[in-house]
N, CA, C and O of each residue as an XYZ file, in Angstrom:
764
protein
N      12.261     29.420     44.119
C      12.834     28.360     43.353
C      11.784     27.847     42.368
O      10.721     27.376     42.772
N      12.089     27.942     41.093
C      11.120     27.496     40.101
C      11.644     26.240     39.417
O      12.823     26.114     39.085
N      10.736     25.351     39.231
C      11.084     24.105     38.560
C      10.374     24.082     37.214
O       9.169     24.318     37.122
N      11.128     23.799     36.203
C      10.500     23.702     34.889
C      10.355     22.234     34.525
O      11.257     21.420     34.725
N       9.222     21.940     34.001
C       8.961     20.579     33.565
C       8.887     20.572     32.049
O       8.185     21.377     31.436
N       9.615     19.660     31.471
C       9.527     19.512     30.022
C       8.235     18.789     29.697
O       7.880     17.798     30.336
N       7.539     19.300     28.696
C       6.329     18.642     28.232
C       6.749     17.367     27.509
O       7.605     17.408     26.625
N       6.159     16.248     27.875
C       6.557     15.002     27.199
C       6.172     15.044     25.724
O       5.145     15.610     25.348
N       7.007     14.442     24.912
C       6.747     14.388     23.477
C       5.621     13.390     23.211
O       5.251     12.596     24.076
N       5.098     13.453     22.015
C       4.072     12.502     21.603
C       4.611     11.077     21.717
O       3.915     10.176     22.185
N       5.850     10.887     21.286
C       6.471      9.561     21.365
C       6.551      9.066     22.804
O       6.279      7.896     23.075
N       6.921      9.948     23.724
C       7.019      9.564     25.135
C       5.647      9.234     25.712
O       5.484      8.246     26.428
N       4.669     10.068     25.395
C       3.309      9.820     25.888
C       2.775      8.499     25.350
O       2.158      7.725     26.080
N       3.017      8.251     24.074
C       2.549      7.017     23.453
C       3.206      5.803     24.107
O       2.522      4.845     24.467
N       4.526      5.839     24.260
C       5.237      4.676     24.808
C       4.836      4.393     26.258
O       4.962      3.262     26.726
N       4.357      5.409     26.965
C       3.879      5.215     28.343
C       2.435      4.719     28.397
O       1.926      4.395     29.470
N       1.775      4.660     27.233
C       0.394      4.196     27.193
C      -0.613      5.288     27.503
O      -1.744      4.998     27.893
N      -0.213      6.549     27.332
C      -1.107      7.675     27.574
C      -2.152      7.725     26.457
O      -1.812      7.983     25.302
N      -3.407      7.483     26.792
C      -4.474      7.418     25.797
C      -4.705      8.745     25.077
O      -5.271      8.754     23.984
N      -4.283      9.854     25.659
C      -4.455     11.143     24.979
C      -3.523     11.275     23.768
O      -3.707     12.166     22.939
N      -2.533     10.399     23.669
C      -1.621     10.433     22.520
C      -2.307      9.898     21.261
O      -1.970     10.316     20.153
N      -3.255      8.987     21.415
C      -3.885      8.358     20.255
C      -4.616      9.328     19.329
O      -4.389      9.285     18.120
N      -5.487     10.206     19.847
C      -6.159     11.133     18.922
C      -5.173     12.034     18.171
O      -5.374     12.330     16.993
N      -4.117     12.465     18.850
C      -3.113     13.303     18.190
C      -2.370     12.511     17.116
O      -2.110     13.023     16.028
N      -2.031     11.258     17.427
C      -1.375     10.402     16.441
C      -2.284     10.204     15.230
O      -1.834     10.259     14.085
N      -3.551      9.976     15.495
C      -4.495      9.750     14.408
C      -4.587     10.985     13.509
O      -4.564     10.872     12.284
N      -4.690     12.161     14.126
C      -4.771     13.403     13.341
C      -3.522     13.589     12.477
O      -3.621     13.996     11.320
N      -2.366     13.296     13.031
C      -1.113     13.550     12.323
C      -0.770     12.495     11.280
O      -0.226     12.820     10.225
N      -1.080     11.249     11.564
C      -0.540     10.175     10.736
C      -1.562      9.350      9.955
O      -1.175      8.625      9.038
N      -2.841      9.433     10.281
C      -3.800      8.544      9.622
C      -3.920      8.828      8.119
O      -4.083      7.897      7.330
N      -3.843     10.091      7.719
C      -3.941     10.423      6.293
C      -2.805      9.813      5.484
O      -3.059      9.091      4.520
N      -1.564     10.084      5.854
C      -0.453      9.467      5.119
C      -0.447      7.935      5.220
O      -0.059      7.251      4.273
N      -0.877      7.402      6.368
C      -0.965      5.945      6.503
C      -2.007      5.393      5.535
O      -1.814      4.329      4.947
N      -3.109      6.119      5.371
C      -4.161      5.690      4.446
C      -3.633      5.685      3.011
O      -3.901      4.754      2.252
N      -2.883      6.724      2.641
C      -2.300      6.788      1.294
C      -1.375      5.592      1.077
O      -1.385      4.982      0.008
N      -0.584      5.263      2.078
C       0.315      4.115      1.983
C      -0.478      2.834      1.758
O      -0.163      2.059      0.855
N      -1.504      2.608      2.573
C      -2.318      1.394      2.449
C      -3.071      1.368      1.119
O      -3.159      0.325      0.472
N      -3.608      2.508      0.717
C      -4.357      2.571     -0.538
C      -3.455      2.281     -1.731
O      -3.865      1.618     -2.683
N      -2.236      2.777     -1.674
C      -1.319      2.538     -2.791
C      -0.970      1.059     -2.918
O      -0.706      0.578     -4.020
N      -0.967      0.347     -1.816
C      -0.687     -1.083     -1.856
C      -1.918     -1.905     -2.221
O      -1.810     -2.917     -2.914
N      -3.081     -1.474     -1.757
C      -4.284     -2.283     -1.888
C      -5.187     -1.870     -3.040
O      -5.877     -2.711     -3.616
N      -5.191     -0.584     -3.384
C      -6.042     -0.116     -4.466
C      -7.527     -0.133     -4.137
O      -8.360     -0.047     -5.040
N      -7.864     -0.241     -2.878
C      -9.265     -0.318     -2.458
C      -9.409      0.508     -1.186
O      -8.737      0.238     -0.190
N     -10.281      1.514     -1.214
C     -10.408      2.448     -0.087
C     -10.878      1.734      1.186
O     -10.372      2.005      2.275
N     -11.835      0.832      1.047
C     -12.360      0.127      2.214
C     -11.274     -0.743      2.864
O     -11.123     -0.756      4.085
N     -10.534     -1.458      2.036
C      -9.462     -2.298      2.566
C      -8.337     -1.447      3.163
O      -7.737     -1.819      4.172
N      -8.059     -0.308      2.535
C      -7.019      0.585      3.049
C      -7.411      1.132      4.427
O      -6.585      1.186      5.338
N      -8.676      1.536      4.570
C      -9.144      2.040      5.867
C      -9.050      0.953      6.928
O      -8.668      1.215      8.069
N      -9.400     -0.263      6.544
C      -9.295     -1.401      7.470
C      -7.846     -1.632      7.886
O      -7.569     -1.892      9.057
N      -6.915     -1.540      6.926
C      -5.496     -1.744      7.230
C      -4.978     -0.669      8.182
O      -4.199     -0.966      9.088
N      -5.405      0.577      7.983
C      -4.967      1.671      8.874
C      -5.511      1.447     10.280
O      -4.792      1.617     11.265
N      -6.770      1.069     10.367
C      -7.357      0.800     11.686
C      -6.589     -0.323     12.384
O      -6.273     -0.226     13.570
N      -6.293     -1.383     11.642
C      -5.542     -2.498     12.213
C      -4.134     -2.064     12.615
O      -3.605     -2.526     13.626
N      -3.532     -1.183     11.827
C      -2.188     -0.685     12.150
C      -2.201      0.077     13.474
O      -1.295     -0.083     14.292
N      -3.225      0.904     13.687
C      -3.316      1.631     14.962
C      -3.517      0.666     16.134
O      -2.944      0.859     17.206
N      -4.324     -0.359     15.926
C      -4.539     -1.354     16.989
C      -3.216     -2.041     17.317
O      -2.855     -2.175     18.486
N      -2.496     -2.477     16.284
C      -1.212     -3.147     16.517
C      -0.202     -2.213     17.172
O       0.549     -2.619     18.058
N      -0.190     -0.969     16.733
C       0.733      0.008     17.323
C       0.427      0.209     18.803
O       1.335      0.246     19.633
N      -0.850      0.339     19.125
C      -1.236      0.563     20.525
C      -0.842     -0.637     21.387
O      -0.379     -0.473     22.516
N      -1.029     -1.836     20.850
C      -0.652     -3.049     21.594
C       0.852     -3.112     21.829
O       1.304     -3.681     22.822
N       1.621     -2.533     20.922
C       3.080     -2.562     21.021
C       3.654     -1.278     21.618
O       4.870     -1.085     21.604
N       2.806     -0.407     22.137
C       3.258      0.901     22.639
C       4.362      0.781     23.678
O       5.319      1.555     23.655
N       4.243     -0.166     24.579
C       5.234     -0.309     25.652
C       6.613     -0.673     25.106
O       7.626     -0.381     25.743
N       6.661     -1.302     23.942
C       7.956     -1.693     23.373
C       8.539     -0.611     22.463
O       9.669     -0.743     21.993
N       7.776      0.458     22.212
C       8.257      1.523     21.336
C       9.302      2.364     22.061
O       9.093      2.773     23.203
N      10.423      2.620     21.398
C      11.487      3.458     21.945
C      11.131      4.919     21.672
O      11.121      5.338     20.515
N      10.838      5.706     22.719
C      10.404      7.091     22.494
C      11.480      8.000     21.896
O      11.191      9.140     21.532
N      12.701      7.514     21.792
C      13.753      8.305     21.141
C      13.643      8.207     19.619
O      14.236      9.007     18.896
N      12.878      7.218     19.136
C      12.660      7.058     17.702
C      11.498      7.937     17.270
O      10.747      8.448     18.100
N      11.356      8.107     15.942
C      10.210      8.837     15.408
C       9.056      7.874     15.213
O       9.254      6.717     14.841
N       7.848      8.357     15.465
C       6.660      7.526     15.289
C       6.347      7.251     13.818
O       5.958      6.138     13.463
N       6.514      8.255     12.970
C       6.059      8.146     11.586
C       6.618      6.924     10.860
O       5.821      6.137     10.347
N       7.928      6.713     10.783
C       8.427      5.540     10.054
C       7.957      4.222     10.678
O       7.681      3.254      9.969
N       7.871      4.198     11.990
C       7.428      2.997     12.694
C       5.975      2.689     12.336
O       5.632      1.541     12.058
N       5.122      3.716     12.344
C       3.713      3.521     11.987
C       3.558      3.119     10.522
O       2.707      2.292     10.196
N       4.370      3.696      9.640
C       4.288      3.340      8.222
C       4.689      1.888      8.005
O       4.087      1.193      7.186
N       5.700      1.427      8.733
C       6.115      0.025      8.605
C       4.975     -0.902      9.042
O       4.703     -1.910      8.390
N       4.320     -0.556     10.136
C       3.183     -1.358     10.600
C       2.062     -1.310      9.560
O       1.434     -2.330      9.275
N       1.816     -0.142      9.003
C       0.765      0.012      7.991
C       1.061     -0.853      6.772
O       0.169     -1.525      6.254
N       2.299     -0.839      6.317
C       2.654     -1.669      5.159
C       2.425     -3.149      5.464
O       1.912     -3.886      4.623
N       2.804     -3.582      6.669
C       2.597     -4.993      7.032
C       1.113     -5.339      7.103
O       0.700     -6.394      6.621
N       0.305     -4.455      7.702
C      -1.128     -4.749      7.792
C      -1.780     -4.715      6.410
O      -2.706     -5.480      6.142
N      -1.300     -3.833      5.535
C      -1.839     -3.787      4.173
C      -1.507     -5.076      3.422
O      -2.351     -5.616      2.707
N      -0.287     -5.562      3.583
C       0.100     -6.820      2.943
C      -0.748     -7.971      3.498
O      -1.203     -8.829      2.741
N      -0.956     -7.987      4.804
C      -1.812     -9.018      5.411
C      -3.235     -8.932      4.862
O      -3.847     -9.956      4.557
N      -3.757     -7.720      4.738
C      -5.108     -7.519      4.194
C      -5.164     -7.996      2.755
O      -6.117     -8.664      2.355
N      -4.148     -7.657      1.978
C      -4.092     -8.081      0.569
C      -4.116     -9.614      0.479
O      -4.875    -10.185     -0.303
N      -3.292    -10.256      1.273
C      -3.236    -11.726      1.239
C      -4.574    -12.336      1.650
O      -5.038    -13.294      1.032
N      -5.185    -11.791      2.677
C      -6.479    -12.311      3.135
C      -7.542    -12.139      2.049
O      -8.302    -13.065      1.764
N      -7.590    -10.959      1.452
C      -8.581    -10.703      0.402
C      -8.328    -11.569     -0.826
O      -9.268    -12.022     -1.479
N      -7.076    -11.793     -1.131
C      -6.753    -12.641     -2.282
C      -7.193    -14.080     -2.023
O      -7.732    -14.739     -2.912
N      -6.959    -14.566     -0.797
C      -7.425    -15.912     -0.439
C      -8.939    -15.995     -0.536
O      -9.483    -16.960     -1.074
N      -9.625    -14.968     -0.008
C     -11.089    -14.953     -0.054
C     -11.600    -14.900     -1.488
O     -12.609    -15.527     -1.810
N     -10.913    -14.157     -2.349
C     -11.342    -14.043     -3.742
C     -11.230    -15.377     -4.467
O     -12.001    -15.648     -5.388
N     -10.283    -16.207     -4.061
C     -10.115    -17.501     -4.712
C     -11.240    -18.460     -4.355
O     -11.433    -19.467     -5.036
N     -11.988    -18.157     -3.291
C     -13.063    -19.036     -2.851
C     -14.424    -18.624     -3.406
O     -15.431    -19.258     -3.091
N     -14.474    -17.582     -4.218
C     -15.737    -17.133     -4.804
C     -16.083    -18.065     -5.957
O     -15.238    -18.347     -6.806
N     -17.304    -18.536     -5.989
C     -17.701    -19.423     -7.077
C     -17.950    -18.603     -8.339
O     -18.143    -17.389     -8.274
N     -17.943    -19.272     -9.473
C     -18.185    -18.576    -10.736
C     -19.579    -17.975    -10.771
O     -19.773    -16.908    -11.354
N     -20.555    -18.637    -10.159
C     -21.914    -18.109    -10.133
C     -21.973    -16.770     -9.412
O     -22.732    -15.886     -9.811
N     -21.174    -16.609     -8.346
C     -21.173    -15.364     -7.580
C     -20.415    -14.263     -8.297
O     -20.654    -13.083     -8.041
N     -19.496    -14.629     -9.201
C     -18.648    -13.609     -9.811
C     -19.345    -12.867    -10.948
O     -18.855    -11.821    -11.374
N     -20.472    -13.372    -11.453
C     -21.205    -12.696    -12.521
C     -22.517    -12.181    -11.976
O     -23.310    -12.949    -11.431
N     -22.753    -10.892    -12.117
C     -23.992    -10.295    -11.611
C     -25.175    -10.694    -12.470
O     -26.286    -10.829    -11.956
N     -24.970    -10.883    -13.754
C     -26.079    -11.249    -14.631
C     -25.584    -11.633    -15.997
O     -24.457    -11.313    -16.374
N     -26.425    -12.318    -16.739
C     -26.028    -12.802    -18.049
C     -25.809    -11.663    -19.035
O     -24.965    -11.777    -19.925
N     -26.537    -10.586    -18.899
C     -26.442     -9.477    -19.834
C     -25.081     -8.816    -19.859
O     -24.721     -8.174    -20.846
N     -24.322     -8.962    -18.793
C     -23.016     -8.307    -18.736
C     -22.052     -8.873    -19.761
O     -21.189     -8.154    -20.265
N     -22.188    -10.157    -20.076
C     -21.279    -10.758    -21.037
C     -21.503    -10.209    -22.439
O     -20.562    -10.092    -23.224
N     -22.745     -9.875    -22.750
C     -23.067     -9.402    -24.089
C     -22.782     -7.912    -24.268
O     -22.753     -7.422    -25.397
N     -22.571     -7.185    -23.167
C     -22.345     -5.742    -23.257
C     -21.030     -5.455    -23.975
O     -20.070     -6.218    -23.874
N     -21.008     -4.353    -24.693
C     -19.798     -3.940    -25.407
C     -18.742     -3.583    -24.372
O     -19.003     -2.776    -23.480
N     -17.591     -4.153    -24.474
C     -16.517     -3.898    -23.526
C     -15.191     -3.937    -24.247
O     -15.144     -3.887    -25.476
N     -14.130     -4.024    -23.504
C     -12.820     -4.065    -24.136
C     -12.659     -5.354    -24.941
O     -13.304     -6.363    -24.655
N     -11.798     -5.304    -25.941
C     -11.542     -6.487    -26.757
C     -10.862     -7.548    -25.902
O     -10.340     -7.254    -24.826
N     -10.875     -8.774    -26.389
C     -10.209     -9.864    -25.687
C      -8.714     -9.587    -25.568
O      -8.090     -9.899    -24.554
N      -8.157     -9.001    -26.610
C      -6.728     -8.684    -26.592
C      -6.409     -7.660    -25.502
O      -5.433     -7.811    -24.768
N      -7.234     -6.621    -25.404
C      -7.035     -5.600    -24.374
C      -7.225     -6.198    -22.985
O      -6.442     -5.926    -22.075
N      -8.250     -7.001    -22.826
C      -8.502     -7.643    -21.532
C      -7.330     -8.532    -21.149
O      -6.931     -8.565    -19.984
N      -6.772     -9.257    -22.120
C      -5.625    -10.121    -21.855
C      -4.418     -9.302    -21.398
O      -3.737     -9.672    -20.442
N      -4.152     -8.168    -22.099
C      -3.019     -7.316    -21.708
C      -3.206     -6.762    -20.301
O      -2.267     -6.758    -19.505
N      -4.412     -6.296    -19.992
C      -4.690     -5.769    -18.646
C      -4.458     -6.854    -17.606
O      -3.857     -6.605    -16.561
N      -4.930     -8.040    -17.891
C      -4.757     -9.171    -16.965
C      -3.271     -9.458    -16.749
O      -2.839     -9.682    -15.619
N      -2.493     -9.451    -17.826
C      -1.068     -9.723    -17.728
C      -0.360     -8.665    -16.875
O       0.512     -8.997    -16.071
N      -0.730     -7.405    -17.048
C      -0.120     -6.329    -16.254
C      -0.485     -6.493    -14.786
O       0.374     -6.353    -13.915
N      -1.745     -6.788    -14.503
C      -2.161     -6.992    -13.104
C      -1.412     -8.161    -12.475
O      -0.954     -8.073    -11.336
N      -1.291     -9.243    -13.213
C      -0.560    -10.412    -12.706
C       0.903    -10.045    -12.418
O       1.460    -10.442    -11.395
N       1.509     -9.291    -13.325
C       2.901     -8.885    -13.139
C       3.041     -7.975    -11.925
O       3.975     -8.133    -11.139
N       2.126     -7.028    -11.766
C       2.172     -6.136    -10.602
C       2.029     -6.924     -9.307
O       2.682     -6.606     -8.313
N       1.180     -7.946     -9.310
C       1.001     -8.773     -8.115
C       2.270     -9.515     -7.727
O       2.442     -9.882     -6.564
N       3.160     -9.739     -8.686
C       4.398    -10.468     -8.406
C       5.504     -9.568     -7.852
O       6.527    -10.059     -7.376
N       5.298     -8.255     -7.913
C       6.294     -7.327     -7.374
C       6.253     -7.335     -5.854
O       5.235     -7.660     -5.243
N       7.365     -6.975     -5.268
C       7.410     -6.786     -3.812
C       6.452     -5.642     -3.470
O       6.381     -4.673     -4.226
N       5.715     -5.720     -2.362
C       4.754     -4.660     -2.022
C       5.365     -3.252     -1.995
O       4.709     -2.292     -2.400
N       6.604     -3.119     -1.527
C       7.241     -1.789     -1.496
C       7.445     -1.241     -2.902
O       7.289     -0.043     -3.142
N       7.799     -2.136     -3.835
C       8.004     -1.704     -5.222
C       6.673     -1.361     -5.874
O       6.563     -0.368     -6.592
N       5.664     -2.187     -5.621
C       4.330     -1.924     -6.173
C       3.806     -0.596     -5.646
O       3.144      0.146     -6.371
N       4.100     -0.298     -4.394
C       3.634      0.930     -3.766
C       4.213      2.167     -4.452
O       3.473      3.108     -4.738
N       5.515      2.184     -4.721
C       6.097      3.373     -5.366
C       5.583      3.525     -6.788
O       5.371      4.648     -7.247
N       5.378      2.414     -7.499
C       4.824      2.512     -8.852
C       3.398      3.044     -8.821
O       3.016      3.861     -9.659
N       2.622      2.585     -7.865
C       1.234      3.059     -7.767
C       1.200      4.565     -7.508
O       0.459      5.301     -8.159
N       2.006      5.008     -6.555
C       2.015      6.442     -6.248
C       2.486      7.267     -7.445
O       1.965      8.353     -7.700
N       3.470      6.749     -8.173
C       4.009      7.499     -9.311
C       3.063      7.495    -10.505
O       2.775      8.547    -11.075
N       2.583      6.320    -10.883
C       1.842      6.208    -12.143
C       0.334      6.366    -12.002
O      -0.325      6.815    -12.940
N      -0.223      6.006    -10.853
C      -1.672      6.097    -10.701
C      -2.097      7.315     -9.893
O      -3.194      7.840    -10.090
N      -1.242      7.765     -8.991
C      -1.566      8.934     -8.168
C      -0.862     10.191     -8.667
O      -1.207     11.299     -8.256
N       0.121     10.027     -9.547
C       0.809     11.178    -10.122
C       1.806     11.858     -9.199
O       2.130     13.028     -9.402
N       2.301     11.146     -8.184
C       3.271     11.729     -7.260
C       4.645     11.799     -7.925
O       5.004     10.939     -8.730
N       5.402     12.830     -7.578
C       6.809     12.890     -7.978
C       7.589     11.979     -7.034
O       7.070     11.551     -6.004
N       8.830     11.690     -7.390
C       9.636     10.842     -6.507
C       9.873     11.516     -5.155
O       9.916     10.842     -4.125
N      10.025     12.819     -5.154
C      10.204     13.543     -3.886
C       8.949     13.441     -3.021
O       9.039     13.264     -1.806
N       7.786     13.554     -3.649
C       6.525     13.434     -2.907
C       6.347     12.015     -2.361
O       5.843     11.831     -1.253
N       6.761     11.024     -3.135
C       6.677      9.643     -2.676
C       7.571      9.457     -1.450
O       7.159      8.852     -0.460
N       8.784      9.974     -1.523
C       9.724      9.855     -0.400
C       9.139     10.481      0.857
O       9.212      9.900      1.940
N       8.563     11.658      0.710
C       7.987     12.355      1.858
C       6.766     11.602      2.400
O       6.620     11.448      3.612
N       5.889     11.132      1.500
C       4.675     10.435      1.908
C       5.005      9.149      2.659
O       4.379      8.831      3.671
N       5.989      8.418      2.155
C       6.332      7.130      2.763
C       7.355      7.258      3.888
O       7.602      6.299      4.620
N       7.943      8.429      4.024
C       8.941      8.623      5.072
C      10.226      7.851      4.807
O      10.856      7.336      5.731
N      10.611      7.776      3.524
C      11.838      7.077      3.147
C      12.719      8.019      2.336
O      12.265      9.067      1.877
N      13.973      7.639      2.167
C      14.923      8.472      1.428
C      14.581      8.493     -0.060
O      14.049      7.524     -0.602
N      14.893      9.610     -0.707
C      14.658      9.759     -2.146
C      15.406      8.679     -2.921
O      14.875      8.133     -3.889
N      16.616      8.370     -2.513
C      17.395      7.318     -3.171
C      16.702      5.962     -3.090
O      16.778      5.165     -4.025
N      16.034      5.703     -1.981
C      15.288      4.448     -1.823
C      14.129      4.405     -2.806
O      13.866      3.368     -3.417
N      13.435      5.527     -2.960
C      12.337      5.598     -3.934
C      12.876      5.316     -5.333
O      12.281      4.543     -6.084
N      13.998      5.939     -5.685
C      14.567      5.763     -7.020
C      14.989      4.318     -7.258
O      14.744      3.771     -8.333
N      15.618      3.698     -6.268
C      16.071      2.320     -6.467
C      14.890      1.356     -6.528
O      14.910      0.417     -7.323
N      13.864      1.567     -5.707
C      12.683      0.710     -5.763
C      11.971      0.851     -7.109
O      11.509     -0.134     -7.685
N      11.890      2.085     -7.599
C      11.229      2.324     -8.883
C      11.992      1.630    -10.005
O      11.394      0.946    -10.835
N      13.298      1.803    -10.031
C      14.116      1.194    -11.090
C      14.022     -0.334    -11.024
O      13.888     -0.993    -12.055
N      14.092     -0.893     -9.816
C      14.001     -2.345     -9.644
C      12.635     -2.854    -10.116
O      12.551     -3.876    -10.798
N      11.580     -2.146     -9.754
C      10.221     -2.543    -10.143
C      10.050     -2.468    -11.654
O       9.447     -3.357    -12.254
N      10.572     -1.422    -12.269
C      10.450     -1.280    -13.721
C      11.209     -2.389    -14.455
O      10.720     -2.928    -15.448
N      12.407     -2.728    -13.963
C      13.168     -3.823    -14.587
C      12.411     -5.145    -14.452
O      12.325     -5.923    -15.401
N      11.873     -5.381    -13.279
C      11.137     -6.638    -13.034
C       9.886     -6.702    -13.906
O       9.584     -7.751    -14.476
N       9.152     -5.588    -14.017
C       7.968     -5.572    -14.878
C       8.338     -5.827    -16.334
O       7.624     -6.543    -17.036
N       9.441     -5.253    -16.795
C       9.874     -5.470    -18.176
C      10.139     -6.952    -18.416
O       9.795     -7.482    -19.473
N      10.747     -7.622    -17.443
C      10.988     -9.066    -17.569
C       9.672     -9.835    -17.586
O       9.455    -10.705    -18.428
N       8.792     -9.496    -16.635
C       7.535    -10.228    -16.492
C       6.593    -10.012    -17.670
O       5.751    -10.864    -17.955
N       6.727     -8.880    -18.356
C       5.812     -8.552    -19.445
C       6.459     -8.675    -20.831
O       5.883     -8.221    -21.820
N       7.631     -9.274    -20.912
C       8.313     -9.422    -22.201
C       7.443    -10.193    -23.188
O       7.446     -9.894    -24.382
N       6.708    -11.170    -22.704
C       5.853    -11.969    -23.597
C       4.714    -11.135    -24.190
O       4.245    -11.423    -25.291
N       4.272    -10.115    -23.474
C       3.216     -9.238    -23.992
C       3.772     -8.403    -25.143
O       3.129     -8.256    -26.182
N       4.954     -7.867    -24.950
C       5.594     -7.071    -25.999
C       5.880     -7.942    -27.220
O       5.690     -7.505    -28.355
N       6.340     -9.182    -26.989
C       6.608    -10.095    -28.096
C       5.332    -10.417    -28.866
O       5.357    -10.508    -30.093
N       4.216    -10.591    -28.155
C       2.934    -10.898    -28.817
C       2.467     -9.717    -29.664
O       1.876     -9.919    -30.724
N       2.721     -8.490    -29.215
C       2.339     -7.313    -29.994
C       3.211     -7.162    -31.236
O       2.738     -6.717    -32.282
N       4.498     -7.538    -31.116
C       5.419     -7.441    -32.254
C       5.123     -8.489    -33.312
O       5.380     -8.269    -34.496
N       4.584     -9.630    -32.894
C       4.311    -10.714    -33.837
C       2.810    -10.990    -33.852
O       2.341    -11.819    -33.072
N       2.039    -10.319    -34.720
C       0.582    -10.467    -34.724
C       0.126    -11.864    -35.133
O      -1.048    -12.186    -34.944
N       0.997    -12.709    -35.685
C       0.609    -14.065    -36.086
C       0.387    -14.969    -34.888
O      -0.230    -16.026    -35.023
N       0.881    -14.574    -33.707
C       0.747    -15.423    -32.525
C      -0.654    -15.413    -31.984
O      -0.935    -16.079    -30.987
């Protein structure tokens, strides 16, 4: 009489708190999780911190994870939340930096750099991007700064292609509204 035992899935091992599941999860998901965090944060150090925090939060919640679900979308959702938390924390910290700390030296002001007009436009775009929902900012970052196709974005984020398309369209419409004053200023040089 032979008994066959099914090998438990990664999801089952994880939900039971099996520590051997963690290295396998890290190998499989840390890279895409890092891309997700980086696309939201734009800073490699902060993105790595967000991924590490996401794994910690996931491990703490392992007992509540339903092993019939897939790990990838669940981990990406946690990663997005930790990235948003990291962004908010860093933004709060940046507001507390004094002007003396923000300039490395007096010579930097005299160095040839972008024109005031260009600097103003860049600032306006950054401000507008900051006002977008993190999910919308993420798809724009992957598309325009990382060069991903919409299909690649869908695969990387573990979401439907239609979701990528709707988030992109919504983000583009919102940016057009938020940046209308920039376009108007370019059309009317007297301003």
